[in-house]
N, C-alpha and C positions, 0 to 999 in steps of 0.2 A: 430238604424239608419242603413240603407243599406250601405254595403261596396261596393264601386265602383272600377272598374278595369281601369287602365290607358290605356291599350292597347287592350281592348275587341273589340271595333268596330271602323271603320275608321270615322274620321271627314272630312269635305270638304277639308281643307288644306292638311291633310295627304293623302287623296284619290288622289288629283292631284299629290302629290309627288310620291306616289306609282305607279300611272299610268305611269309616266315618266320612271320608272325603269323596267316596265314589258317587257319581251322578246316578240318579234313580230313574230318569226318563231318557229316552233316546234323543229328544230335542235338547237336552242339557249337555250332551256329549260334545267334545271338541275334537276335530280331526277325523280321519277315516271317512271322508265324505262319500266315497263310492260305496263302501260297506254300509254306511248308515242309510243311504238312499235306497239301496236294494232291500235292506232289512225292513225299512219303513213300509215299503210296498207289500212285502210278504206279511208283515204284522197286520196291516190294515185289511188286506184281502182275507186273511184267516178270520179276523174279527167280524167282517161283513158276512162271511159264510157261516159263522158260528162253529168253526172247526179248530182243532188244535193246530198250531204251527208245524210245518214240516220239520224234519230233523235237520239240525244245523251243525256244521263243522267249522271251527275257527282255528286257523293255524297262523303261526308267526312267532317271533322271538319272545322270550319272557318279558313280562311287565308292560305289554302294549294294550291291555284291557280286555283280554278274553273272558276272564272271570266276571268283570264288570258287565260286559255285554250279555253274558248268560243270566245274570240277575236282572238286567233290564228287560230281557225277553219275558221272564216270569212276571215282572212287575207290569209290563204293558199288556200282557194277556190276562192279568188278574189271577194268576195261578200260583201254586206252591212250588218251591224249588227244593230239590234234594241234591245234596252235593257229595260227591265221592271222587275217587281217582282210580286210574287203571291199576296201579300196583296194589291198591287196597282190596280189590276184588279178586280173591285167590281161588274161589270155588264157585260152581254154579249156584249153590245154595245162597251165597252172599248176594248175588244178583237177583235170585228168585225172591228173596225177602223184600228187596227194594221195589221190584216190579209189581208185586202183588199188593203193595200199599199205595201205589200210584192211583190218583183219581183222574177222571177225564180232564185233559188239558194240562195236567201237571208237567213240570220240567225236571228232567233228570240230567244234572250236569256232571260229566265225567272228565276230570282234568287228566292230562297225559294219557289220552285215550289210546295212543299207539302202544302203550305198555300193558294192555289187556292180555291175559293169558289166552293162548289159542283156543283152549276148550271153552273158556268163558265167552270169547268172541263169537265162536260158532253157535253157542247157546243163545246169543243175543240176536242173531240174524232173523229168525221168525218173529221175534218180539218187535223188531223194527218194521218188518214188512207187513205182517198179518196180525200183529198184536195178540200173539199166542205163544206159549212155550210148551215144550214137551219135557217134563221133569221126571227123572227116575227116582222113585221114593226110596228104594233099597238097592244095594249092590248084590251081585251074585245071582244064583238061579232063582231065588225067590223074589227078585226085584221086579217091579212093574212100572211102566211109564204112564204118567197121567198127563192129559192135555189140559192146560189152564188157559182160559180166555182172559186177556188183559184189557184194561180200559185204555183208550187212546191217549198217548202221552207224547211229549216232545223230548227227544234226546239232543242235548247240546254237548258236543265233544270238543275238547280243546287239546291242541298238540303243538309242541315246539319243533317237532320233527315229522312233518307230513310225509316225507319219503319213506318212513318206516311203517306207515299204515298199509294194510293189505288192500288190494284192489276191491275185494269183495266187501270189506267194511266201508271203504270210501264211497262205493257206488250206492250204498243204502242211505246216504245223506242227500237230501233234496236241495239244501242250501250250503254252498261252500264259499267261505270268505277267507282271504289272506290279508292279515293286518300288516301295514307298513310302519316304518319308523316315522315319528312325528317331526315336523319342522320346528325350528326355534320359535317362530311366531305362534304356532299352536301350543307349544309347551309354555310359552310366556302367558298365554290366556289361561291355561290350566292352573299354573302356579299362582296367578293373580287371583283367580276364583278361590283357591284353597287358602291363600293368605287372608282373604276376607273372612272365610269361615273360621279361621283360627285366630282372628283379630290381631294379626301381625301387621305392624306398620312397615311399609316398604315402598320405595320409589320404583318407577318403571324400569330404570336402567339397571338397578340391582336385580330385579326379577328376570330381566332379559339375560343378564350375565349368568344367573343361576340356570336358566333354561339352556343356554349354550353349552353348559358343561354337564349336561344330563343324558348324553348318549342317545338322544331322540326317544327317550322312554319315560312315560308318565310315572311309573312306579319309582324310578330313580329320582325324578325331580321332586316328588312328594317326600321322599326320605331325606334328600338334601335340604329341603325346606325345613324339615324338623331339626336337622343338625345345625343349620345356619341360625335358626331361631334360638337354639340353646347357646350358641356362641355369642349371639347378639345380646342375650340376656345377661351373660356372665362377663363378657369383655366390653360391652357397649351399653347403650341405654335402651336396648330392645328394638331399635329401628334397624331395618335391613338397608344398608348402603352398599355401593359397589366395593368399597374398601373392606367392609365386614364380610361380604360374600367371598371376596378373594382370599382374605386371611383364613376364613373357616375352611374353604376348600383346599387351600394350600396345606393346612394342618392335616387334612384327610388324604393328602397326596393325590388329589384329583387335578389334572392339568387343564389347560385351556380348551382342549377338545373332549374332555370328559374321560380320558384314559386314566386308569388307576394303576396300582402297583402290579396287578396281575396282567393287565394288558401290556404294560411296558416290559415285564419279565418275559412274556411270550415273544415279543418282537426282538428283544435283545438276545434271547436264547437262539432264535432263528439266525440272527446276524452273527453272533460270536461263535456259536458252536457249529453252525451249518453254512457259514458264509452267505447268509441271506436266502438259502434254499437252492433247489427244492429239497424238502425234507418231509418225511411221512409223519402223520399226526401221532402215531404210536411212539416214534422216536422222540418227538418234541415233548410229549406227556411224560415219558420216562426221564428225560433230562431234567424237566422242571419238578418232578415228583408230584404231579397232579393227575387227576383222572382224565381220560380221553373225553368222556362225556361233558365234563366241565368246560374243557377248551372248545369243543364243538358247539355246545349249546349256549354258553355264557360269553365266551371271549370272541370267537371268530365271527359271528354274525355282524357285529358292529364294525370290526376291522375290515371285513369284506365290503361292507356298505360304504365306508369312507375311502376305500381304495388303497388301504395300507398293505393288504395281503391279497394274493390271488391263489386259487387252487388250480393246480395243473395235474395231468395224469401221473407225473412223477412225484408230486407232493406240494407243500405250501412254499410260496415264494414271497419275500418282502419286496415291496415296490419302493421307488425312489422317494415319494412323499413321506414315508415312515422314517427314512434316514434323516431327512431334513427336520422333521418334527423332534426326533430324538437328539439332534445335533451330532450325528455320526457321519463319517465320510461314506459315500456310496461304495458299494461292493465292486471290486475289480472283476471284470468278466474272466471267467476261468477258461484258460486255453485247453483245447482237447489234447489228451496225451499223445505224444509223437510215437510212431512205431519204432520198436527196437530193431537195430540192424540184424539181419540174419547171420547165422553162424559163419557162412562162407562169403559174406559181403565184404 
């Protein structure tokens, strides 16, 4: 049976909750200092010249603020934002409808831009470079191609897997930013701000403990804040204390480093079934009953970041700190197989 994660992807109720907590201005953001500094210069320069912002590509693990930054770009430029995703655009006509409704300076946000269909991606190239598209009105012999001029717009693309972007698409973005995991201090500032917005009473040590168990990800710290608030209302007096935070997260099976059941299942599968590795991702996914994409996009980035797993040409390998964290004895080095004696030796 596949092991699911509680906090992997947003559900509608959580998405509305998270949207209400998102900062609306670049100066209100916490963390990603390098990205914010470069983006501020680009925004100010575009506004001084009275031009739309250059196309922006944001890449990084889920939950680090790519969608938030896209909305901030539109807010700072005083523009309208239209939101879609790569898998949702299946035909040229879907993209054509959006592009022809764009006004000058508007922002088109495409999440998971690496999953655009090849035909749609190639259709997008002239729109990004020359703000025009060649659209075939009918198929077959009677079809004709019409050239449409578009108003200048800004495409903001977000991806969790930048390596899957084609070089041709990547080269058409003028601004490329990679988002890093947040520090505990940065997450503490984020959750303190959001606790104030939600009128949640909490002391600093409780918020720091919550931040430390949030995998360096703002989306997760915001969701955990909601879950801990529920626990505090039911099992306590509504105040967040270190004891309340620990009890709530222990109930959710989230440990001191923020690893949940899916993370621990990934590590124990590698250790128990493959002697700590190396093992291929397809074999691990099959053993766990999970999709390969789930492991690569949701589980592995943080485990790689904290040094619990490494990728080698032969597959994934668990490192000693993971054994210590799980309370398991380190793997014994495997001796190479000895050569069998020859028939006449």
